[in-house]
C-alpha positions in Angstrom: 2.5 -28.1 50.2 5.0 -26.0 48.3 5.2 -26.5 44.6 8.9 -26.9 43.5 10.2 -24.5 40.8 10.8 -26.2 37.5 14.5 -26.2 36.4 14.8 -26.5 32.6 17.6 -27.4 30.2 19.4 -24.3 29.0 18.1 -22.7 25.8 20.9 -21.5 23.5 19.3 -19.8 20.5 22.6 -18.8 18.8 23.9 -22.4 18.5 20.5 -23.8 17.6 19.8 -21.2 14.9 23.3 -21.4 13.4 23.0 -25.2 13.1 19.6 -25.2 11.4 20.5 -22.3 9.1 23.3 -24.4 7.7 21.1 -27.5 7.5 18.3 -25.7 5.7 20.8 -24.2 3.2 22.1 -27.7 2.5 18.6 -29.1 2.0 17.6 -26.0 -0.2 14.2 -25.9 1.5 11.4 -24.1 -0.4 13.5 -23.4 -3.4 11.2 -23.7 -6.4 13.1 -25.5 -9.2 12.1 -25.1 -12.8 10.3 -28.5 -12.5 8.4 -27.5 -9.4 7.2 -24.3 -11.1 6.1 -26.2 -14.1 4.2 -28.8 -12.1 1.3 -26.3 -11.6 0.9 -25.6 -15.3 -2.3 -27.2 -16.8 -3.2 -28.9 -13.5 -6.5 -27.4 -12.4 -6.2 -28.9 -8.9 -2.7 -27.6 -8.5 -3.7 -24.1 -9.7 -6.5 -24.2 -7.1 -4.0 -25.1 -4.4 -1.3 -22.5 -5.4 -0.6 -19.5 -3.3 1.5 -16.6 -4.6 2.7 -14.5 -1.7 4.6 -11.3 -2.4 6.4 -8.7 -0.2 7.0 -5.3 -1.7 10.2 -5.0 -3.7 12.9 -4.0 -1.3 15.6 -1.4 -2.0 18.9 -2.8 -0.7 20.4 0.2 1.1 23.9 0.1 2.5 22.7 0.4 6.1 21.1 -3.1 5.9 17.9 -4.3 7.5 16.0 -2.3 10.1 13.4 -3.7 12.5 10.6 -2.4 10.2 11.8 -4.8 7.5 11.8 -7.6 10.1 8.1 -7.0 11.0 6.7 -7.1 7.4 8.9 -10.0 6.2 8.2 -12.1 9.2 4.5 -11.5 8.9 4.4 -12.8 5.4 6.8 -15.7 6.2 4.4 -16.9 8.9 1.7 -17.0 6.3 4.0 -18.9 3.9 5.0 -21.5 6.4 1.5 -22.0 7.7 0.0 -22.5 4.2 2.7 -24.9 3.2 1.9 -27.0 6.2 -1.8 -26.8 5.1 -0.9 -28.3 1.7 -0.7 -25.2 -0.4 1.8 -24.9 -3.2 3.4 -21.7 -2.0 5.5 -19.4 -4.2 7.3 -16.8 -2.0 10.0 -15.1 -4.2 12.5 -12.4 -3.4 14.3 -9.7 -5.3 15.8 -6.2 -5.2 14.7 -2.8 -6.5 18.3 -2.2 -7.2 18.4 0.9 -9.5 17.9 4.4 -8.1 19.2 7.6 -6.7 20.7 6.6 -3.3 23.3 4.3 -4.9 24.2 6.9 -7.5 24.5 9.7 -4.9 26.7 7.4 -2.9 28.9 6.8 -6.0 29.2 10.5 -6.5 30.5 10.9 -2.9 32.8 7.9 -2.8 33.7 7.4 -6.5 32.7 3.7 -6.0 30.5 2.5 -8.9 26.9 1.9 -7.9 27.1 -1.6 -9.4 29.6 -2.4 -6.7 27.8 -0.8 -3.7 24.5 -2.3 -4.8 25.9 -5.8 -5.0 27.5 -5.4 -1.5 24.2 -4.1 -0.1 22.3 -7.0 -1.6 24.8 -9.5 -0.1 24.3 -7.9 3.3 20.5 -7.9 3.0 20.5 -11.5 1.8 22.6 -12.7 4.8 20.4 -10.8 7.3 17.2 -12.1 5.8 18.4 -15.7 5.9 19.5 -15.3 9.5 15.8 -14.4 10.2 14.6 -17.6 8.7 12.5 -15.9 6.1 11.7 -18.8 3.8 12.1 -17.0 0.5 12.6 -18.9 -2.8 16.2 -17.8 -3.3 16.4 -19.9 -6.5 14.3 -17.3 -8.3 16.0 -14.2 -6.9 16.1 -11.2 -9.2 17.5 -7.7 -9.2 16.4 -4.8 -11.5 20.0 -3.8 -12.2 20.9 -7.2 -13.8 20.9 -7.0 -17.6 18.9 -10.2 -17.7 16.1 -8.3 -15.9 16.2 -4.9 -17.4 16.3 -6.4 -20.9 12.6 -7.1 -20.4 12.0 -3.7 -18.8 13.3 -2.3 -22.1 11.2 -4.8 -24.1 8.1 -3.6 -22.2 9.0 0.0 -23.2 9.2 -1.0 -26.8 5.9 -2.8 -26.7 4.3 0.4 -25.4 6.2 2.5 -28.0 4.9 0.2 -30.8 1.3 0.8 -29.6 1.7 4.5 -29.3 1.6 4.4 -25.5 5.2 5.5 -25.1 5.9 8.9 -26.5 8.1 12.0 -26.3 6.7 15.4 -25.4 7.3 18.7 -23.7 6.1 19.3 -20.1 6.7 21.2 -16.9 8.5 19.0 -14.4 9.7 19.1 -10.8 13.5 19.7 -11.0 16.0 19.2 -8.2 18.9 21.5 -8.8 21.2 19.5 -6.5 20.5 16.0 -7.8 20.1 17.5 -11.3 17.1 15.3 -12.2 13.4 15.2 -12.6 11.3 14.3 -9.6 7.9 12.7 -9.4 5.3 14.6 -7.4 5.6 12.1 -4.5 9.3 12.8 -4.3 8.7 16.4 -3.5 8.0 17.1 0.2 7.0 20.6 1.3 8.5 22.0 -1.9 11.9 20.2 -1.4 13.6 17.1 -2.7 12.9 14.2 -0.4 16.4 12.9 -1.0 18.6 15.9 -0.5 16.3 18.7 0.8 17.0 21.1 -2.0 14.3 23.6 -3.1 12.5 22.1 -6.1 11.9 24.3 -9.1 9.7 24.0 -12.2 11.4 23.4 -15.6 10.1 22.7 -19.1 11.8 19.7 -20.7 11.2 17.3 -23.5 10.7 13.9 -21.9 9.5 10.4 -22.4 6.0 9.5 -21.1 3.8 6.4 -20.8 0.2 7.0 -21.7 -1.4 5.6 -18.5 -4.4 7.9 -19.1 -5.5 5.4 -21.8 -6.6 3.2 -18.9 -7.9 5.8 -16.5 -11.5 4.5 -16.4 -10.5 0.9 -16.0 -8.1 1.9 -13.3 -11.2 3.1 -11.5 -13.6 0.2 -12.2 -10.9 -2.4 -11.5 -10.8 -1.5 -7.9 -14.1 -3.3 -7.5 -12.3 -6.6 -8.2 -9.7 -6.5 -5.4 -9.6 -7.1 -1.7 -7.7 -4.0 -0.6 -8.1 -1.7 2.4 -10.8 0.9 1.6 -8.4 3.7 2.4 -6.0 2.5 -0.3 -8.7 2.3 -2.9 -9.7 5.9 -2.0 -6.2 7.1 -2.4 -6.1 5.5 -5.9 -9.4 7.2 -6.8 -8.2 10.5 -5.5 -5.0 10.4 -7.5 -7.0 9.5 -10.7 -9.4 12.3 -9.8 -12.3 11.6 -12.1 -14.8 14.5 -12.2 -18.1 14.5 -14.1 -18.9 17.9 -15.4 -19.3 20.3 -18.3 -16.9 22.2 -20.6 -18.2 25.7 -21.2 -16.9 28.0 -23.9 -16.5 31.7 -23.0 -16.0 34.4 -25.7 -13.0 36.7 -25.3 -13.1 40.5 -25.5 -9.8 42.2 -26.4 -9.7 46.0 -26.0 -13.5 46.1 -26.3 -13.8 43.9 -29.3 -14.9 40.2 -29.5 -12.2 38.1 -31.1 -12.0 34.6 -32.5 -10.2 33.2 -29.5 -12.3 31.4 -26.9 -11.6 30.4 -23.3 -12.8 26.9 -22.4 -13.3 25.9 -18.8 -14.3 22.7 -17.0 -16.7 22.8 -14.1 -18.7 20.5 -12.0 -20.9 23.5 -10.8 -22.3 24.9 -14.0 -25.5 25.7 -12.1 -23.6 28.6 -10.4 -22.5 30.2 -13.7 -24.6 33.3 -13.1 -22.5 33.9 -10.0 -19.3 34.1 -12.1 -17.7 37.5 -11.5 -14.2 36.9 -12.8 -12.2 34.3 -14.8 -8.8 32.9 -13.9 -6.2 31.2 -16.0 -3.0 29.3 -15.0 0.3 31.1 -15.5 1.2 28.5 -18.1 -2.0 29.0 -20.2 -1.2 29.5 -23.9 -3.7 32.4 -24.0 -1.2 34.7 -22.4 1.2 34.4 -25.3 -1.5 34.4 -28.0 -3.0 37.7 -26.7 0.3 39.3 -25.7 -0.2 42.3 -27.9 -3.6 43.1 -26.4 -2.5 42.9 -22.8 -1.9 46.5 -21.5 0.0 45.5 -18.3 2.3 43.0 -20.0 5.3 43.9 -17.8 3.3 43.3 -14.6 2.0 40.0 -16.0 5.5 38.9 -17.0 6.9 39.7 -13.5 4.1 37.6 -12.0 4.8 34.7 -14.3 8.5 34.8 -13.4 7.6 34.7 -9.7 5.5 31.6 -10.1 8.2 29.6 -11.9 9.9 29.0 -8.6 6.9 27.3 -7.2 6.0 23.6 -7.5 2.5 22.5 -8.1 2.3 21.3 -4.5 3.4 24.8 -3.3 0.7 26.4 -5.4 -2.0 24.0 -4.1 -1.2 24.4 -0.4 -0.3 28.1 -0.2 -2.7 29.9 2.1 -2.6 33.3 0.5 -3.8 33.4 -3.1 -1.9 35.7 -5.5 -2.6 36.9 -9.0 -2.7 39.7 -11.5 -5.5 41.1 -13.6 -4.9 40.7 -17.3 -5.8 44.2 -18.4 -7.1 44.8 -21.8 -8.8 41.4 -21.8 -12.3 40.6 -20.7 -14.5 37.4 -20.9 -18.1 37.2 -21.9 -20.4 35.1 -19.6 -22.5 33.0 -22.0 -25.3 32.7 -19.5 -25.8 36.3 -18.6 -24.0 38.3 -21.4 -22.0 40.1 -18.8 -18.3 41.0 -19.2 -16.1 39.9 -16.4 -12.4 40.5 -15.8 -9.6 38.0 -16.5 -6.9 37.2 -13.9 -3.8 35.0 -14.0 -3.3 33.2 -10.7 -1.1 30.3 -9.7 -3.8 28.6 -7.6 -5.1 27.4 -11.0 -3.1 24.5 -12.4 -2.4 24.1 -16.1 -2.6 20.3 -15.9 -6.0 20.0 -14.3 -9.1 20.6 -16.5 -8.3 23.2 -19.1 -6.1 25.4 -17.0 -8.8 27.9 -16.6 -11.8 28.4 -14.3 -14.9 30.4 -13.9 -14.6 32.0 -10.5 -17.8 32.0 -8.4 -16.6 33.7 -5.1 -20.0 33.3 -3.3 -19.7 29.5 -3.5 -16.0 28.6 -3.5 -13.5 29.1 -0.7 -10.5 29.9 -2.9 -12.4 32.2 -5.2 -14.0 33.9 -2.2 -10.6 34.7 -0.7 -9.2 35.9 -4.0 -12.2 38.2 -4.6 -11.9 39.7 -1.2 -8.2 40.4 -1.7 -8.7 42.1 -5.0 -12.1 43.7 -4.4 -14.0 41.7 -6.9 -17.8 41.6 -6.6 -19.3 38.6 -4.9 -22.7 37.5 -6.2 -24.8 34.9 -4.4 -26.9 32.7 -6.7 -28.1 30.3 -4.0 -30.7 31.0 -1.5 -31.7 28.6 1.3 -35.4 27.6 1.5 -37.4 28.4 4.6 -36.6 25.0 6.0 -32.9 25.5 5.7 -30.8 27.8 7.8 -27.1 28.8 7.2 -24.9 31.3 8.8 -22.7 31.4 5.7 -25.3 33.4 3.8 -24.4 36.4 6.0 -20.9 36.2 4.8 -21.8 35.9 1.1 -20.4 32.4 1.1 -22.4 29.2 0.8 -20.0 26.4 -0.2 -21.0 24.6 -3.3 -20.5 21.2 -1.5 -23.3 22.2 0.9 -25.6 23.0 -2.0 -24.6 19.8 -3.8 -25.4 17.6 -0.8 -29.0 18.8 -0.7 -29.9 20.6 -3.9 -33.6 20.6 -3.1 -32.9 22.8 -0.1 -31.6 25.7 -2.1 -33.2 27.8 -4.9 -31.5 29.9 -7.5 -31.4 33.7 -7.1 -29.7 36.4 -9.2 -29.9 33.8 -12.0 -32.0 35.5 -14.6 -34.8 33.3 -16.0 -33.9 30.5 -13.6 -34.7 32.4 -10.4 -36.8 30.4 -8.0 -35.9 27.0 -9.3 -34.3 24.6 -6.8 -30.8 23.5 -7.7 -31.9 20.1 -8.8 -34.2 21.4 -11.5 -32.1 24.5 -12.2 -29.1 22.4 -12.9 -30.9 20.7 -15.8 -32.4 23.9 -17.2 -29.2 25.8 -17.2 -27.3 23.0 -18.9 -30.1 22.7 -21.6 -29.9 26.4 -22.3 -26.1 26.4 -22.6 -26.1 23.4 -24.9 -28.7 25.1 -27.1 -26.3 28.0 -27.5 -23.6 25.5 -28.5 -21.3 26.5 -25.7 -21.5 23.5 -23.4 -20.5 19.9 -23.6 -20.8 17.2 -20.9 -17.4 15.7 -20.2 -15.3 13.9 -17.7 -12.0 15.3 -16.4 -9.2 13.5 -14.6 -6.4 14.7 -12.4 -4.3 11.7 -13.6 -1.6 12.7 -16.1 0.6 10.5 -18.2 3.6 8.9 -16.5 6.8 10.8 -17.0 9.5 8.2 -17.1 12.7 10.1 -18.2 15.4 10.6 -15.6 18.7 12.5 -16.1 20.6 10.1 -14.0 23.0 7.2 -14.5 21.9 4.3 -12.3 18.8 3.1 -14.2 17.8 1.2 -17.2 18.7 3.0 -20.5 15.7 4.0 -22.6 16.0 1.8 -25.7 15.7 4.6 -28.2 18.2 5.8 -30.8 18.1 8.9 -33.0 19.1 9.2 -36.6 21.1 12.2 -37.9 17.9 14.1 -38.5 16.9 13.7 -34.8 14.1 11.2 -35.5 13.5 8.5 -32.8 13.8 4.8 -33.6 13.4 1.8 -31.3 16.5 -0.2 -30.4 16.2 -3.5 -32.4 15.1 -6.5 -30.3 18.4 -8.3 -31.0 20.3 -5.5 -29.3 18.5 -6.0 -26.0 19.6 -5.7 -23.3 20.6 -2.2 -24.3 23.4 -2.2 -21.8 24.1 0.6 -19.3 27.6 1.9 -20.1 30.3 1.8 -17.4 32.6 4.6 -18.6 30.6 7.5 -17.2 31.2 10.6 -15.0 28.7 10.5 -12.2 29.0 14.2 -11.4 25.5 15.8 -12.0 25.5 18.5 -14.7 21.8 18.8 -15.5 22.2 16.3 -18.4 22.3 12.6 -18.2 25.7 11.1 -17.2 25.3 8.8 -20.1 26.4 11.6 -22.4 29.9 11.3 -21.1 30.2 7.7 -22.2 32.3 7.2 -25.3 31.5 3.5 -25.5 27.7 4.2 -25.5 28.0 6.7 -28.4 30.4 4.4 -30.3 28.2 1.4 -29.8 25.2 3.3 -31.3 27.1 4.4 -34.4 28.6 0.9 -34.9 25.1 -0.7 -34.8 23.0 2.0 -36.5 25.3 4.2 -38.5 27.4 7.3 -38.5 25.8 10.3 -36.8 23.2 8.2 -34.9 23.1 8.9 -31.2 21.5 7.0 -28.2 18.8 8.4 -25.9 20.8 9.5 -22.8 18.1 9.5 -20.2 17.4 6.4 -18.1 14.0 5.2 -17.0 12.2 6.0 -13.7 12.9 3.2 -11.3 9.2 2.8 -10.9 9.2 1.2 -14.4 11.5 -1.6 -13.2 9.6 -2.2 -10.0 6.1 -2.2 -11.4 6.3 -5.5 -13.3 8.7 -7.6 -11.2 5.9 -9.9 -9.9 5.6 -11.3 -13.5 9.3 -12.0 -14.0 9.5 -14.0 -10.7 7.6 -17.0 -12.1 10.2 -17.4 -15.0 13.2 -15.6 -13.6 15.9 -17.2 -15.7 14.1 -17.3 -19.1 16.3 -15.7 -21.8 13.7 -15.8 -24.5 10.5 -14.3 -23.0 9.8 -12.2 -20.0 7.8 -15.2 -18.7 6.2 -18.2 -20.2 2.5 -17.8 -20.8 1.8 -21.2 -19.1 3.5 -20.1 -15.9 1.8 -16.8 -15.9 -1.6 -18.5 -16.2 -0.7 -21.0 -13.5 0.7 -18.6 -10.9 -0.7 -15.2 -11.5 -2.3 -13.0 -10.2 -0.6 -12.5 -6.9 -2.8 -13.9 -4.1 -1.5 -11.8 -1.3 0.6 -8.7 -1.4 2.1 -6.9 1.6 3.3 -3.4 1.0 4.0 -0.3 3.1 1.4 2.4 3.0 4.0 4.8 1.5 3.7 2.9 -1.9 -0.1 2.7 -2.2 -0.5 5.3 -5.0 1.9 5.4 -7.9 3.5 1.9 -7.6 0.1 0.3 -7.6 -1.2 2.5 -10.4 1.8 1.7 -12.6 1.6 -2.1 -11.8 -2.1 -2.1 -12.7 -1.4 -0.2 -15.9 1.3 -2.7 -17.0 -1.0 -5.6 -16.2 -3.9 -4.2 -18.3 -1.6 -3.3 -21.2 0.0 -6.8 -21.3 -3.5 -8.4 -21.0 -4.6 -6.4 -24.0 -1.6 -7.7 -25.9 -2.5 -11.3 -25.1 0.2 -12.0 -22.6 -2.0 -12.2 -19.5 -5.4 -13.5 -18.7 -6.3 -11.4 -15.7 -7.2 -7.8 -15.0 -5.6 -6.9 -11.7 -2.1 -8.0 -10.5 -2.8 -8.2 -6.8 -6.0 -10.0 -5.5 -5.6 -9.2 -1.8 -3.3 -6.6 -0.2 -2.6 -5.4 3.3 -0.2 -2.8 4.8 2.1 -3.1 7.7 2.4 -0.4 10.3 5.6 1.3 11.5 8.0 0.1 14.3 8.6 3.3 16.3 11.6 4.0 18.5 11.4 3.4 22.3 10.5 7.1 22.6 7.4 6.6 20.4 8.9 8.5 17.5 9.8 7.4 14.0 13.2 5.8 14.1 16.1 7.9 12.7 19.8 8.1 13.2 19.5 11.8 14.1 17.1 11.0 16.9 19.4 8.2 18.2 16.5 5.8 18.5 17.2 3.3 15.8 17.1 -0.4 16.8 19.6 -2.7 15.0 18.1 -6.1 14.5 21.5 -7.7 14.4 22.1 -6.7 18.0 18.8 -8.1 19.1 19.5 -11.4 17.3 23.0 -11.7 18.8 21.6 -11.3 22.3 18.2 -13.1 22.2 18.1 -15.0 18.9 16.1 -14.5 15.7 13.1 -16.4 17.0 12.8 -14.0 19.8 12.9 -11.0 17.4 10.3 -12.6 15.1 7.9 -13.5 17.9 8.3 -10.2 19.7 7.6 -8.1 16.6 4.5 -10.2 15.9 3.4 -9.9 19.5 3.8 -6.1 19.6 0.3 -5.4 18.3 -1.8 -5.5 15.1 0.3 -5.7 11.9 -1.3 -2.6 10.5 -0.7 -0.4 13.6 2.3 1.7 14.5 4.1 0.3 17.6 6.9 1.6 19.9 9.9 -0.7 20.7 10.1 -2.0 24.2 13.3 -3.9 25.2 11.7 -5.2 28.3 9.0 -6.9 26.3 11.8 -8.4 24.0 13.3 -10.0 27.1 9.8 -11.3 28.1 9.4 -13.1 24.8 12.8 -14.6 25.2 11.8 -16.0 28.6 8.6 -17.4 27.0 10.6 -19.3 24.4 13.0 -20.4 27.1 10.2 -21.9 29.1 8.7 -23.5 26.1 12.0 -25.1 25.2 12.4 -26.4 28.8 8.8 -27.8 28.9 9.2 -29.8 25.7 12.7 -31.1 26.5 11.7 -32.0 30.0 8.6 -33.8 28.9 10.5 -36.0 26.4 12.8 -37.2 29.2 10.0 -38.0 31.7 7.8 -40.3 29.8 4.1 -40.7 29.0 0.9 -39.0 30.2 0.4 -38.7 34.0 -1.3 -41.6 35.7 -2.5 -40.2 39.0 -6.2 -39.2 39.2 -5.4 -35.6 40.1 -2.8 -35.4 37.3 -5.2 -37.0 34.8 -7.8 -34.3 35.5 -5.2 -31.6 35.1 -4.0 -33.3 31.9 -7.5 -33.3 30.4 -7.9 -29.7 31.2 -4.6 -29.0 29.5 -5.6 -31.0 26.5 -8.7 -28.9 26.2 -6.7 -25.8 26.5 -4.3 -27.0 23.8 -7.0 -27.7 21.3 -8.7 -24.4 22.0 -5.3 -22.7 21.5 -4.7 -24.6 18.2 -8.1 -23.6 16.9 -7.5 -20.0 17.8 -4.1 -19.9 16.2 -5.5 -21.5 13.1 -8.3 -18.9 12.9 -5.9 -16.0 13.5 -3.0 -16.7 11.1 -4.9 -16.2 7.8 -6.2 -12.9 9.3 -2.7 -11.8 10.2 -3.8 -11.5 13.9 -0.5 -12.8 15.1 -0.4 -10.9 18.3 -3.6 -12.6 19.6 -2.3 -16.0 18.4 0.9 -15.6 20.3 -1.0 -14.4 23.4 -3.1 -17.6 23.6 0.1 -19.7 23.1 1.6 -17.9 26.0 -1.5 -18.6 28.1 -1.1 -22.3 27.2 2.5 -22.4 28.2 1.6 -20.7 31.5 -1.0 -23.3 32.2 1.2 -26.2 31.1 4.0 -25.0 33.3 1.7 -24.7 36.3 0.3 -28.2 35.7 3.8 -29.6 35.3 4.8 -28.2 38.7 1.7 -29.7 40.4 2.4 -33.1 38.9 6.1 -32.9 39.9 5.0 -32.3 43.5 3.0 -35.6 43.3 6.1 -37.3 41.8 4.1 -37.8 38.6 5.1 -37.8 35.0 4.3 -35.4 32.1 1.0 -34.1 31.0 1.3 -34.4 27.2 1.6 -37.4 25.1 4.2 -37.5 22.3 1.4 -36.9 19.8 0.3 -33.7 21.5 3.9 -32.6 21.9 4.5 -33.0 18.2 1.3 -31.1 17.5 2.4 -28.3 19.8 5.8 -28.0 18.1 4.1 -27.8 14.6 1.8 -25.1 15.9 4.7 -22.8 16.8 6.8 -23.6 13.7 5.6 -20.7 11.6 6.4 -18.2 14.4 9.7 -19.6 15.8 11.1 -21.8 13.0 14.5 -22.5 14.5 13.2 -23.5 17.9 10.5 -25.6 16.4 13.0 -27.5 14.2 15.2 -28.2 17.2 12.2 -29.4 19.3 10.8 -31.5 16.4 14.0 -33.5 16.3 13.8 -34.1 20.0 10.2 -35.1 19.9 10.2 -37.1 16.7 13.8 -38.3 16.5 16.8 -37.3 14.5 15.6 -39.2 11.4 12.5 -37.1 11.1 12.1 -34.7 8.2 12.0 -31.0 8.8 9.0 -29.8 10.9 8.4 -27.3 8.1 7.6 -30.1 5.7 5.1 -31.6 8.2 1.4 -31.1 8.0 -0.5 -28.6 10.2 -2.0 -30.4 13.2 -5.8 -30.8 13.4 -7.7 -29.7 16.5 -10.3 -31.8 18.2 -13.6 -29.9 17.8 -15.1 -31.4 20.9 -12.1 -30.5 23.1 -11.8 -27.1 21.5 -15.3 -26.2 22.5 -15.6 -23.9 25.5 -16.3 -25.8 28.8 -18.8 -23.2 29.9 -20.7 -20.2 28.5 -21.8 -17.0 30.1 -25.4 -16.3 29.1 -26.9 -12.8 29.5 -30.3 -12.8 31.2 -32.7 -10.1 30.2 -35.9 -8.8 31.8 -38.1 -7.0 29.3 -35.1 -6.6 27.0 -32.6 -5.2 29.5 -29.7 -7.3 30.9 -30.2 -7.9 34.6 -27.9 -10.8 35.3 -25.6 -13.5 33.8 -25.7 -17.2 34.1 -22.6 -19.5 33.7 -23.5 -23.0 32.4 -21.6 -25.8 30.8 -21.5 -25.9 27.0 -23.5 -29.2 27.1 -26.2 -27.8 29.4 -26.6 -24.6 27.4 -28.6 -26.6 24.8 -31.1 -27.6 27.5 -33.7 -24.8 27.5 -35.6 -26.0 30.5 -32.5 -26.4 32.6 -31.1 -23.0 31.7 -34.4 -21.3 32.4 -34.8 -23.1 35.8 -31.3 -22.1 36.9 -31.8 -18.5 35.8 -34.9 -18.2 37.9 -32.9 -19.2 41.0 -30.3 -16.4 40.5 -30.3 -14.0 43.4 -29.7 -11.0 41.2 -32.8 -11.8 39.2 -35.2 -12.3 42.1 -35.8 -8.6 42.6 -37.0 -8.4 39.0 -39.1 -11.5 38.9 -40.6 -11.5 42.4 -44.4 -10.9 42.5 -44.3 -10.5 38.6 -46.2 -12.5 36.0 -43.9 -14.0 33.4 -45.6 -13.7 30.0 -42.9 -15.2 27.9 -39.6 -17.0 28.3 -37.5 -16.5 25.1 -34.3 -18.5 25.0 -31.8 -18.7 22.2 -29.6 -21.6 23.1 -26.1 -20.6 24.2 -26.8 -16.9 23.3 -29.4 -15.1 25.5 -32.5 -15.6 27.7 -35.2 -13.0 28.0 -38.1 -12.9 30.5 -41.1 -10.8 29.4 -43.0 -9.8 32.5 -46.2 -7.9 33.1 
């Protein structure tokens, strides 16, 4: 008998979504009022039930949303909707990282003030996000460019200044000659500015810094308190770069005479000191100016220093060929051997790491080895493998120190004076003891982390709240003058100085408030300052008196779940953690880490499998997808593409497939509500029971998957359920039967899909429950029936002497009957060859898991 094809009511996502978007706006769903935010304060049960979900601060570019934004925002929105239905008090705020270079550069090109273009971009983003049904708390929306927000950014600066953690100092910086501003290290890509592609140079400037190094050890230990991806923690540790080692003082010989100046180095390999055959200092090392008169090849040294000024630190770290110049007239005395060794200046040594000087041991370090070979410097092995250890590197006069470090007992010291013959474990202690006895060694820790340079010579940022008296001394802007407003009468054209210098109003304002001859600080703050404390402001976004009430901070913070792109896992997180620890120490916060749990989304690639870009012509516009298939289709498709953390290529055919899935789902529910109750025929009843079981298994799976962000597998099982439901519906129609689900199950089904396809779920909810029903998104999450959710049958592996030889399918109920399972297993044809004519010594059965026959 042919099964008739089901004809469904038409699914029109555009009309459905437009209708519910307007209705939700009218109802102001999920907008946390002041009263709602305050309800959690002081209520231990409410605090226990709270859930603060946070998506990384978005920059509102003029081009609007791309499909990558859709993925990450939808992923977090599903979590928010699900937990609301589970009874959690969810806080899911939104805001804009609105200051920054892109808006200012656009202003330079178009002469349109960045305040205007930024507002327009935010309006565009806001409309697109609402169209996607992202259930943000728009009532507490913030933007870093609003004076009501950056007032508290400036207040934070002043708190740090008062405690000595904001200071002004000289330093070498990355300088973009085109953008005419300082760049952070992460803004330099292959020696060029990530924004404009200009070749970055080094420049010494007096700048403002935050003393983040004050918290460097706690920034390490605090990682033990958070649930973050291990790779993210390792990136943080690498950036902080803690090394436990020894500072050693070397005497300097100038023109054959020992002088008062010393050269101090930091090393983690003091046990190789006898292999030091030359010393190297960074081009910026102060010794070069102090001993200028004693350097016999000063012109050659100066030429080399000029050459290195055009290189960034990153250039110097990654360059394959090491370059340098011997500093003639200067030698260094090895305190362990008494030998004089030459001094070189080379740019592979960085001034900001350690002491800016190294002892070079070319037999045990790659860089030193390459340098020694290039400049014909002696190479002296001080490590000899024991008889049990073999190494081919010894023939090349290079045994990497890492190899020695990993197994110090396997190497003995050689060419090391009185320590010859000791293994490196013992020798390490003996050499350190001897150096300390001479007063030339001190055990210390070193860090790669440097203080945070926050000065920017740009316009579109928060002004640094500092003014200078006529003598040039810095003073904090008085609290009553905050926000220290960004002037509007400026010339955006980059000149190498801050555009704020061109503001007559800014200078006049300063003199009016502080006195004749006073001037303001013209630099603005790095936008990382604005975006590294925003999670605190959200909970009290409209408070004019404090950055946030203490009661609300204690009730809602720390953030329970943070989703952020992998491109922001180093500096933004370090800075946010630094601010949190500082404000805790000042008594404002009662927690140590800002983000309890964090995960990263992957990248949506173009249909060609490459990163989307306009130049490649592979960019997917989400608006076009929504106009054709609807926002629910876009949401469900992006969640179905694969694991959230993975990179995934776009596939328009799969988008259409998801649209067909939602169309079938719409048709099944609407058809069911017009045909009546559960089917009555025996055959139909059996099908219905099977479908019920499948439904509860699906519900259980979806409930397990959502908190783990395993949305692709949750959607997959819902698709399987729809397939089975559709097949069962067609069978019952051929028997002129009725529907297979009761209204209760239909309602539960609609609630299950609500976090994924909120527009469609709302429409179906009104059909199933009636027009008087409240929003499905205010309903509770359905509970699965544990008995129905249990698997109907199990596949039990059958072993013989520990090796799997067959499998037995049994019902879930029967799987608990050991005797029955063993009896059925013995009858399996595949097992006969293994058991025939054999003596069974033991029958070991773990119910529902495995059966093992031990035979003789």
